[in-house]
C-alpha positions in Angstrom: 118.8 128.7 -25.8 121.9 126.5 -24.7 124.3 128.7 -22.7 127.4 127.8 -24.7 125.4 128.8 -27.9 124.2 131.8 -26.2 127.9 133.1 -25.6 129.1 132.1 -29.2 126.2 134.2 -30.5 127.0 137.0 -28.2 130.7 137.0 -29.0 129.9 137.5 -32.7 127.6 140.4 -31.9 129.4 142.2 -29.3 133.1 140.8 -29.6 132.6 139.7 -26.0 134.1 136.9 -24.2 132.2 135.3 -21.3 134.0 134.6 -18.0 131.1 133.2 -16.3 130.9 129.3 -16.9 132.0 126.4 -15.0 133.9 126.8 -11.4 136.8 129.1 -10.4 136.5 128.8 -6.7 138.6 130.0 -3.9 138.0 128.1 -0.5 139.2 128.7 3.0 139.0 126.6 6.0 139.1 128.0 9.6 139.5 126.0 12.6 140.5 128.7 15.1 137.9 127.5 17.7 139.2 123.9 17.7 141.3 122.6 20.4 145.1 123.0 20.1 145.2 119.4 20.8 144.0 118.7 17.1 146.8 119.0 14.5 145.7 122.1 12.5 147.7 120.7 9.5 144.7 118.6 9.0 142.8 121.6 8.1 145.1 122.8 5.7 145.2 119.5 4.1 141.5 119.6 3.9 141.4 123.1 2.4 143.9 122.1 -0.4 141.8 118.8 -1.1 138.5 120.7 -1.3 139.8 123.4 -3.5 141.1 120.9 -6.0 137.8 118.9 -5.7 135.9 122.0 -6.6 138.0 123.3 -9.3 139.2 120.2 -11.1 136.0 118.1 -11.1 134.0 118.1 -14.4 130.5 119.6 -13.2 128.8 120.0 -16.6 128.8 118.3 -19.9 129.8 121.5 -21.6 133.2 122.5 -22.7 134.6 125.5 -20.9 137.5 128.0 -21.4 139.5 129.1 -18.3 137.9 132.7 -18.6 134.4 131.2 -18.8 134.3 129.9 -15.2 132.0 131.1 -12.5 133.8 132.9 -9.9 132.8 131.8 -6.4 134.0 131.8 -2.7 133.6 129.3 0.1 134.4 129.7 3.7 134.2 126.8 6.0 134.3 127.7 9.5 134.8 124.7 11.8 133.5 125.4 15.2 133.2 122.1 17.1 135.2 118.9 17.4 132.8 116.0 18.0 135.4 113.4 18.4 136.4 110.5 16.2 137.5 112.9 13.5 134.0 114.4 13.1 133.5 118.2 13.0 130.7 120.6 12.8 130.8 124.1 11.3 129.2 126.7 9.0 129.8 127.1 5.2 129.6 130.5 3.6 128.7 130.3 -0.2 129.3 133.3 -2.6 129.2 133.5 -6.2 129.2 136.2 -8.7 128.0 136.8 -12.2 129.7 139.4 -14.6 127.4 142.1 -16.3 127.6 142.4 -19.9 129.8 145.3 -21.3 131.2 146.3 -17.8 133.7 145.1 -15.2 131.1 144.9 -12.8 130.2 141.5 -11.1 126.8 141.1 -9.5 126.4 138.7 -6.5 124.2 136.0 -7.6 124.4 133.8 -4.4 125.4 135.0 -1.0 124.4 132.5 1.7 125.5 130.9 5.1 124.7 127.3 5.9 125.2 127.0 9.6 124.7 123.2 9.8 127.6 121.2 8.2 128.8 118.0 10.0 131.5 115.7 8.5 134.2 113.3 9.2 137.6 114.0 7.8 140.9 112.1 8.4 143.9 113.7 6.8 144.7 112.7 3.2 141.3 110.6 3.0 140.1 110.8 -0.7 137.6 113.8 -1.4 135.2 112.2 -3.8 131.7 112.3 -4.7 129.4 110.0 -6.8 125.9 111.3 -7.6 124.9 107.9 -8.1 126.0 106.9 -4.4 125.7 110.1 -2.5 126.0 108.3 0.9 129.3 106.6 0.1 130.8 103.9 2.2 130.8 106.4 5.3 127.7 108.7 5.6 129.4 111.3 7.8 132.5 111.5 5.6 130.4 111.6 2.5 128.2 114.5 4.1 131.2 116.8 3.2 131.3 116.4 -0.5 127.5 115.9 -0.8 127.1 119.5 0.6 129.7 120.9 -1.5 128.4 119.2 -4.6 124.8 120.4 -3.8 125.8 124.1 -3.6 127.8 123.8 -6.9 124.7 122.5 -8.6 122.8 125.3 -7.0 125.3 127.9 -8.3 125.3 126.4 -11.8 121.5 126.4 -11.7 121.2 130.1 -10.9 124.0 130.9 -13.4 122.5 128.9 -16.3 119.0 130.6 -15.4 120.5 134.0 -15.7 121.6 133.3 -19.2 118.7 131.7 -20.8 115.0 131.2 -19.8 115.0 128.4 -17.2 118.2 127.2 -18.3 119.3 125.9 -14.9 116.7 123.1 -14.6 119.1 120.2 -15.0 121.3 121.6 -12.2 118.4 122.2 -9.8 117.3 118.8 -10.4 120.8 117.3 -9.5 120.6 119.3 -6.4 117.3 117.6 -5.5 118.7 114.3 -6.4 121.5 114.9 -3.7 118.9 115.9 -1.1 116.7 112.8 -1.8 119.8 110.5 -1.3 121.6 112.4 1.2 123.7 110.9 3.8 121.9 110.0 6.9 123.3 109.8 10.6 122.4 111.1 14.0 124.9 114.0 13.7 123.7 114.9 10.2 121.1 117.5 9.6 119.9 120.0 7.0 118.6 117.5 4.3 115.1 116.9 5.8 111.9 119.2 5.9 111.7 118.7 9.7 115.4 120.1 10.0 114.1 123.6 10.0 112.3 126.0 7.6 115.4 127.1 5.8 117.9 124.5 4.8 119.3 122.5 1.9 116.0 120.6 1.4 113.7 123.5 1.3 115.9 125.4 -1.0 116.0 122.5 -3.7 112.3 121.8 -3.0 111.5 125.4 -3.9 113.7 125.4 -7.0 112.1 122.4 -8.3 108.4 123.0 -7.2 106.0 124.3 -9.9 104.6 126.6 -7.3 107.7 128.7 -7.4 108.3 128.4 -11.1 108.3 132.2 -11.4 111.7 132.3 -9.5 113.3 131.0 -12.7 111.7 133.9 -14.7 112.9 136.4 -11.8 116.4 135.3 -12.2 116.5 135.7 -15.9 114.9 139.0 -15.9 117.1 140.4 -13.2 120.3 139.5 -15.0 119.6 139.1 -18.8 116.8 141.3 -19.2 117.9 143.7 -16.5 121.4 144.2 -15.6 123.0 143.1 -19.1 120.8 145.8 -20.7 122.2 148.8 -18.8 125.0 149.6 -21.1 122.8 149.8 -24.2 119.6 151.1 -22.6 119.3 152.0 -18.9 115.4 152.3 -19.0 115.2 148.8 -20.5 117.7 147.4 -17.8 115.5 149.0 -15.2 112.3 147.6 -16.7 114.0 144.2 -16.6 114.8 144.7 -12.8 111.2 145.8 -12.2 109.8 142.7 -13.8 111.9 140.6 -11.7 110.7 142.5 -8.7 107.2 141.9 -9.9 107.8 138.1 -10.3 109.0 138.0 -6.5 106.0 139.9 -5.3 103.7 137.2 -7.1 105.8 134.5 -5.5 105.4 136.1 -2.1 101.7 136.7 -2.5 101.2 132.9 -3.3 103.9 131.6 -1.0 104.5 133.9 1.9 107.9 133.6 3.7 109.3 131.1 1.2 113.1 130.3 1.5 113.7 130.9 -2.0 112.8 134.7 -1.9 115.3 135.4 1.0 118.0 133.3 -0.8 117.5 135.2 -3.9 117.5 138.6 -2.3 120.4 138.0 0.0 123.1 140.5 -0.5 121.1 142.3 -3.3 119.7 145.3 -1.4 122.4 147.8 -2.2 122.7 146.7 -5.6 118.9 147.2 -6.1 119.0 150.6 -4.5 121.7 151.7 -7.0 119.9 150.4 -10.0 116.7 152.0 -9.0 118.0 155.3 -7.7 117.6 157.0 -11.3 114.1 155.4 -11.9 111.2 157.5 -12.3 109.0 158.2 -9.0 106.3 155.9 -9.9 108.7 152.9 -10.4 110.6 153.7 -7.2 107.5 154.0 -5.1 106.3 150.6 -6.5 109.7 148.9 -6.1 110.0 150.3 -2.5 106.7 148.9 -1.5 107.3 145.5 -2.8 111.0 145.1 -1.6 110.0 146.3 1.9 107.4 143.7 1.9 109.5 140.7 0.5 112.8 141.7 1.8 112.1 142.4 5.5 115.8 142.3 6.8 116.5 145.3 4.7 113.4 147.3 5.2 115.4 150.3 6.6 117.9 150.2 3.6 115.0 150.7 1.0 113.9 153.9 2.7 116.8 155.1 0.3 114.2 154.8 -2.4 112.7 158.3 -2.0 
């Protein structure tokens, strides 16, 4: 079901207005590690420009109300001055999704990209053209390519969470950016040989039929799971367990894949809380699976006794 239609129907049924569409981004730029010889006002200008870029650009073909926007946070920590107005840093991306009939917002994305290189001259236009991703200056274009890529990932996850495989278009857009990404000696993160967990592998996993169950896992976790808790906690927990089973199948067929760690990042405490009142059988199975597929949080899942 189209996401806008979904919410129109939902409004008529529950008198509920979604605040989970389009982009409402807060962005911070830090340059504390950059030499004092560089005018720090440049980075304040960059912060303003990027914030406007994220919030004012039309990212989808749907029509959105102000209270329908996806809440997300970006933190760009600039750590190196490579000269000639070229900088290198890390980008933290966080996005949340409201749960039906509650004030709770569930983390849908919580990720650190530690490989962002770009050129920025104060007041230069911050633009992105998906038909010409590399732009005239690839190192300058890499800045907006990275941000546009993560906006498409956020949109894809959000749409998947409201309708079965509803985010396909945006995952394809992210892959298009990967396939046409800026190239240069200082630019990395877009190629399979740049590492095992980067922008290439995330988009590849999300568009590869071998990982198709991830889309069912996203939908089960949010729409069949968390959204059901107000009406029926047991049904909600069943939805969460279905999602965990999908993830287990993905792991069995594709061990150590990037998409699993990406999906689970920041969810351990939420999962523990959701499953805390489950019956012993569900707790035991969930614990066994989660300790296998979310190795970084093995100790946390011991709480599922």
